C-alpha positions as CSV (number, residue, x, y, z in Angstrom):
1,M,-10.0,10.9,-5.1
2,S,-9.1,10.9,-8.8
3,A,-11.4,9.4,-11.4
4,L,-8.7,6.8,-12.1
5,V,-9.2,5.2,-8.8
6,H,-12.8,4.2,-9.7
7,E,-11.4,2.1,-12.6
8,I,-9.3,-0.2,-10.5
9,G,-12.0,-2.5,-9.2
10,S,-15.6,-1.7,-8.1
11,R,-15.3,-3.2,-4.6
12,L,-12.0,-1.6,-3.9
13,A,-13.2,1.7,-5.3
14,R,-16.2,1.6,-2.9
15,K,-14.0,0.9,0.1
16,L,-11.6,3.7,-0.8
17,A,-14.5,6.1,-1.3
18,R,-15.9,5.3,2.2
19,M,-12.4,5.8,3.6
20,S,-12.1,9.1,1.8
21,A,-15.4,10.2,3.3
22,G,-14.5,9.0,6.8
23,E,-17.4,6.5,6.7
24,D,-15.4,3.2,6.6
25,G,-15.7,0.5,9.2
26,P,-13.8,-2.8,9.9
27,T,-15.4,-4.6,7.0
28,D,-13.9,-2.1,4.6
29,F,-10.4,-3.3,5.5
30,I,-8.5,-3.9,2.3
31,L,-6.9,-7.3,1.8
32,A,-4.5,-8.0,-1.0
33,D,-2.8,-11.3,-2.0
34,A,0.7,-10.5,-3.1
35,K,1.6,-13.0,-5.8
36,D,4.5,-11.0,-7.2
37,A,7.3,-13.0,-5.6
38,D,8.6,-14.2,-8.9
39,M,9.9,-10.6,-9.4
40,A,12.0,-11.2,-6.2
41,G,13.0,-14.9,-6.1
42,G,12.3,-16.1,-9.6
43,L,11.8,-19.9,-9.8
44,S,12.3,-20.4,-6.1
45,A,9.5,-18.0,-5.2
46,L,6.5,-19.9,-6.5
47,G,5.9,-22.0,-3.4
48,V,5.9,-25.8,-2.9
49,N,3.5,-28.3,-4.2
50,R,2.1,-29.9,-1.0
51,E,1.5,-33.2,-2.6
52,T,4.9,-33.7,-4.3
53,G,7.1,-31.6,-2.1
54,R,8.7,-30.1,-5.2
55,A,8.7,-26.4,-6.3
56,C,5.5,-25.3,-8.0
57,T,5.4,-25.0,-11.7
58,L,3.8,-21.9,-13.3
59,P,0.6,-23.8,-14.1
60,E,0.3,-24.9,-10.4
61,F,1.1,-21.3,-9.3
62,D,-1.6,-19.9,-11.6
63,A,-4.1,-22.5,-10.4
64,A,-3.5,-21.5,-6.8
65,I,-4.1,-17.8,-7.7
66,G,-7.3,-18.7,-9.5
67,E,-8.6,-20.4,-6.4
68,I,-8.0,-17.3,-4.3
69,V,-9.6,-15.0,-6.9
70,R,-12.7,-17.2,-7.1
71,Q,-13.0,-17.3,-3.3
72,D,-13.7,-13.6,-3.6
73,L,-12.5,-12.5,-0.2
74,I,-9.5,-10.4,-1.2
75,D,-9.8,-7.0,-2.8
76,I,-6.6,-6.9,-4.8
77,L,-4.5,-9.5,-6.6
78,L,-1.0,-8.2,-7.0
79,A,1.2,-10.0,-9.6
80,S,4.0,-9.6,-12.0
81,V,3.2,-8.5,-15.6
82,S,3.7,-12.0,-16.9
83,T,1.5,-13.6,-14.3
84,L,-1.3,-11.1,-14.8
85,E,-1.1,-11.5,-18.5
86,R,-1.5,-15.3,-18.2
87,L,-4.4,-15.0,-15.9
88,Q,-6.2,-12.5,-18.1
89,S,-5.7,-14.7,-21.1
90,R,-7.5,-17.5,-19.3
91,N,-10.4,-15.1,-18.2
92,Q,-9.6,-15.6,-14.5
93,F,-11.0,-12.1,-13.7
94,D,-14.2,-12.3,-15.7
95,N,-17.1,-11.1,-13.5
96,S,-14.7,-10.8,-10.6
97,A,-14.8,-8.0,-8.0
98,V,-11.1,-8.5,-7.3
99,A,-9.0,-5.6,-8.5
100,Q,-5.9,-6.4,-10.6
101,A,-2.5,-4.8,-9.7
102,V,1.0,-5.1,-11.2
103,R,4.4,-4.8,-9.6
104,L,5.8,-1.8,-11.4
105,N,9.4,-1.9,-10.2
106,D,11.7,-4.4,-8.6
107,T,14.5,-2.7,-6.7
108,S,17.5,-4.9,-5.9
109,D,16.8,-5.3,-2.2
110,L,13.7,-7.3,-3.3
111,W,15.9,-9.9,-5.0
112,R,16.0,-13.2,-3.2
113,I,18.2,-15.2,-5.6
114,R,19.7,-18.4,-4.5
115,G,23.5,-18.1,-3.9
116,A,23.4,-14.2,-3.8
117,D,23.1,-11.7,-0.9
118,Y,21.3,-8.8,-2.7
119,E,19.1,-8.3,0.3
120,K,22.1,-7.3,2.5
121,Q,23.3,-4.7,0.0
122,P,22.0,-1.1,-0.4
123,S,19.0,-1.0,-2.7
124,V,19.5,-0.1,-6.3
125,P,16.4,1.4,-8.1
126,F,15.4,-0.8,-11.0
127,A,12.2,-1.6,-13.0
128,T,11.6,-4.4,-15.4
129,A,7.9,-3.6,-16.2
130,K,7.0,-1.0,-18.9
131,L,4.4,1.5,-17.8
132,A,3.3,2.1,-21.3
133,Q,2.3,-1.6,-21.6
134,C,0.9,-2.1,-18.1
135,P,-1.9,-4.7,-18.1
136,A,-3.7,-3.0,-15.2
137,T,-4.6,0.5,-14.1
138,L,-3.2,-0.1,-10.6
139,G,0.4,-0.9,-9.7
140,L,2.8,-1.2,-6.9
141,Y,6.0,1.0,-6.6
142,S,8.5,0.2,-3.9
143,M,11.3,2.2,-2.3
144,T,13.9,1.4,0.4
145,F,15.7,4.2,2.2
146,S,19.0,3.7,4.0
147,G,19.8,6.9,5.8
148,D,22.5,7.8,3.3
149,A,21.8,11.2,1.7
150,C,23.0,10.3,-1.8
151,H,21.2,7.0,-1.9
152,D,17.9,8.3,-0.5
153,A,17.9,11.4,-2.8
154,E,18.4,9.1,-5.8
155,A,15.5,6.9,-4.6
156,L,13.2,9.9,-4.3
157,E,14.3,11.2,-7.7
158,R,13.5,7.9,-9.3
159,Y,10.1,7.9,-7.6
160,R,9.4,11.4,-9.0
161,R,10.1,10.2,-12.5
162,F,7.9,7.2,-12.0
163,R,5.0,9.4,-10.8
164,E,5.3,11.5,-13.9
165,A,5.3,8.4,-16.2
166,A,2.4,6.8,-14.3
167,Q,0.2,9.8,-14.6
168,A,1.1,10.1,-18.3
169,N,0.0,6.4,-18.8
170,G,-3.1,6.5,-16.7
171,V,-1.8,4.2,-14.0
172,A,-2.6,4.7,-10.3
173,H,-0.2,3.3,-7.7
174,F,0.2,2.3,-4.1
175,L,3.6,2.8,-2.5
176,E,5.6,0.2,-0.6
177,V,8.4,1.3,1.7
178,F,10.7,-1.3,3.2
179,N,12.7,-1.1,6.3
180,P,16.3,0.1,5.7
181,V,18.7,-2.2,4.0
182,G,22.5,-1.9,4.2
183,S,22.0,0.9,6.8
184,R,23.7,1.9,10.1
185,L,20.4,2.7,11.6
186,D,19.4,0.9,14.8
187,K,16.3,-1.3,14.4
188,V,14.5,0.7,17.2
189,D,14.7,3.8,14.9
190,Y,13.2,2.1,11.8
191,G,9.6,3.1,12.6
192,P,10.3,6.8,13.2
193,F,12.7,7.0,10.3
194,L,10.2,5.6,7.9
195,N,7.5,7.9,9.2
196,D,9.6,10.9,8.6
197,M,10.8,9.8,5.2
198,V,7.4,8.9,4.0
199,S,5.7,12.1,5.3
200,R,8.4,14.3,3.8
201,A,8.1,12.6,0.4
202,L,4.3,13.0,0.4
203,A,4.7,16.7,1.4
204,G,6.1,17.4,-2.1
205,M,3.3,15.8,-4.0
206,Q,0.1,17.2,-5.5
207,T,-3.1,15.3,-4.5
208,S,-3.4,13.9,-8.0
209,E,0.0,12.1,-7.9
210,R,-0.2,10.7,-4.3
211,P,-0.3,6.9,-3.8
212,V,-3.7,5.4,-3.4
213,F,-2.4,3.8,-0.2
214,L,0.8,2.9,1.6
215,K,2.3,-0.5,2.4
216,L,4.8,-0.5,5.2
217,A,6.5,-2.9,7.6
218,Y,5.0,-3.1,11.1
219,N,7.6,-1.7,13.5
220,G,5.4,-1.7,16.6
221,A,2.1,-0.1,17.5
222,S,3.6,3.3,18.6
223,A,5.3,4.1,15.3
224,F,2.5,2.7,13.1
225,E,-0.2,4.6,15.0
226,E,1.9,7.8,14.7
227,L,1.8,7.6,10.9
228,C,-1.9,6.6,10.7
229,R,-2.8,9.5,13.0
230,Y,-0.7,12.1,11.0
231,D,-3.1,12.3,8.1
232,P,-6.6,10.8,8.4
233,S,-6.9,10.9,4.6
234,L,-3.9,8.6,4.1
235,V,-4.7,4.9,3.9
236,V,-1.9,3.1,5.6
237,G,-1.4,-0.7,5.0
238,I,1.0,-3.3,6.3
239,M,3.2,-5.9,4.5
240,G,3.4,-9.4,5.7
241,G,7.1,-10.3,5.8
242,S,8.1,-13.9,6.4
243,S,5.7,-16.7,6.9
244,G,5.8,-17.0,10.7
245,T,3.2,-18.9,12.7
246,T,-0.5,-18.8,11.9
247,R,-0.9,-16.7,15.1
248,D,1.8,-14.3,13.8
249,C,-0.2,-13.7,10.6
250,L,-3.5,-13.1,12.4
251,E,-2.0,-11.2,15.3
252,L,-0.2,-8.8,12.8
253,L,-3.5,-8.0,11.2
254,H,-5.2,-7.4,14.6
255,Q,-2.5,-5.2,16.1
256,A,-1.9,-3.2,12.9
257,Q,-5.7,-2.6,12.5
258,N,-5.9,-1.5,16.1
259,A,-3.1,1.0,15.4
260,G,-4.9,2.4,12.4
261,A,-4.0,0.2,9.4
262,R,-6.8,-0.1,6.8
263,A,-5.0,-2.4,4.3
264,A,-2.8,-5.5,4.3
265,L,-0.8,-7.0,1.5
266,F,0.4,-10.5,2.4
267,G,2.5,-12.7,0.2
268,R,4.4,-15.5,2.1
269,K,1.8,-15.6,4.9
270,I,-0.7,-16.8,2.3
271,L,1.5,-18.7,-0.1
272,D,3.1,-20.8,2.5
273,A,-0.1,-21.6,4.4
274,E,-1.2,-25.3,4.5
275,H,-4.5,-24.1,2.9
276,P,-4.2,-20.6,1.5
277,P,-8.0,-20.0,1.0
278,G,-8.5,-21.1,4.6
279,M,-5.9,-18.6,5.8
280,V,-7.5,-15.8,3.8
281,E,-10.9,-16.7,5.3
282,M,-9.4,-16.4,8.8
283,M,-7.7,-13.1,7.9
284,R,-11.0,-11.7,6.8
285,A,-12.7,-12.9,9.9
286,V,-10.1,-11.1,12.1
287,T,-10.2,-7.8,10.2
288,D,-14.1,-8.0,10.2
289,R,-13.7,-8.5,14.0
290,R,-15.8,-11.6,14.0
291,L,-12.9,-13.6,15.5
292,S,-9.9,-12.8,17.7
293,P,-6.5,-13.9,16.4
294,G,-6.5,-16.8,19.0
295,E,-10.0,-17.9,18.0
296,A,-9.1,-17.7,14.3
297,V,-6.1,-20.0,14.9
298,D,-8.5,-22.5,16.5
299,H,-10.8,-22.3,13.6
300,Y,-8.0,-22.7,11.1
301,H,-6.7,-25.9,12.7
302,M,-10.2,-27.3,12.9
303,M,-10.6,-26.6,9.2
304,L,-7.3,-28.3,8.4
305,E,-8.4,-31.4,10.4
306,S,-11.7,-31.5,8.6
307,R,-9.9,-31.5,5.2
308,G,-7.4,-34.1,6.3
309,I,-4.5,-31.6,6.0
310,V,-1.6,-32.2,8.3
311,P,-0.5,-28.8,9.8
312,R,3.2,-27.8,9.5
313,R,3.3,-27.1,13.2
314,P,1.5,-28.6,16.2
315,Y,-1.4,-26.5,17.4
316,A,0.4,-25.3,20.5
317,T,3.4,-24.0,18.5
318,D,1.2,-22.5,15.8
319,S,-0.7,-20.5,18.4
320,E,2.5,-18.8,19.6
321,I,3.4,-15.2,18.7
322,T,7.1,-15.2,17.6
323,E,7.6,-11.9,15.7
324,P,9.4,-9.4,18.0
325,A,7.3,-6.4,17.0
326,L,4.1,-8.3,17.9
327,L,5.4,-9.2,21.3
328,E,5.5,-5.6,22.2
329,G,1.8,-5.0,21.4
């Protein structure tokens, strides 16, 4: 593990060190709150104020992040450069064990702009953030492959340039790889395709330039376990995807952890929860293996009731697994 990793947050560094030594357990599972959606959807990505029903303002968005940071159950707060700069200026991370991370690129398949269909088009590599002015020593880089040789070679070339610049500027990174966009691949092939593309990309890297960990979509236990088993030194994490039910969120954590995941970076599943800190508490209880996903749904609804919060879905509906990849587990 490079010396740089030790600078990105003491609790995160200790967990990564135990993983590197093969001494980690369930409580070392890495949880990250992905509050970088403004790099994807802009104004429409900040969530909804549950009291007014209107889109959140930046001050409301920042206040919600501050509550999660103070709760001290997540290991990483991922945000855009502008959000992290605002939080730092207000000393939100003073005496905090939460590591700060920045989204370092924003490829076009991320864009969720009202009235446009970028997410259906092949991904175009792009980056708004400047590595030389990064407000953190840890960042996220994302790629999306399509199965088209020219497109995928360009994506890998851009990633190679990024790694060179990141090393030159003292920034460590974790790598996010989305399922194919604008591709002729069948969905059943997404998992094996990503496993092969990710492993072939890693094969050409020196240890010093490899990502601290990976963030991938969950395409079923078989494909996910295959990648986790391939290299025990590789820390593989999952992304959250759409909001889904509360059971979807907690079941995804449970199934992915059983398949070898050691990290999770959830955005919408936290942002859209009736009570985000309560959702994070249940997520941690599941990854610590103190509660099963079903038990955690029970506890979450009891917590909502005790706080006088009306759930978005009735308990029976919210207890259902609806995501296809989870129904296979």
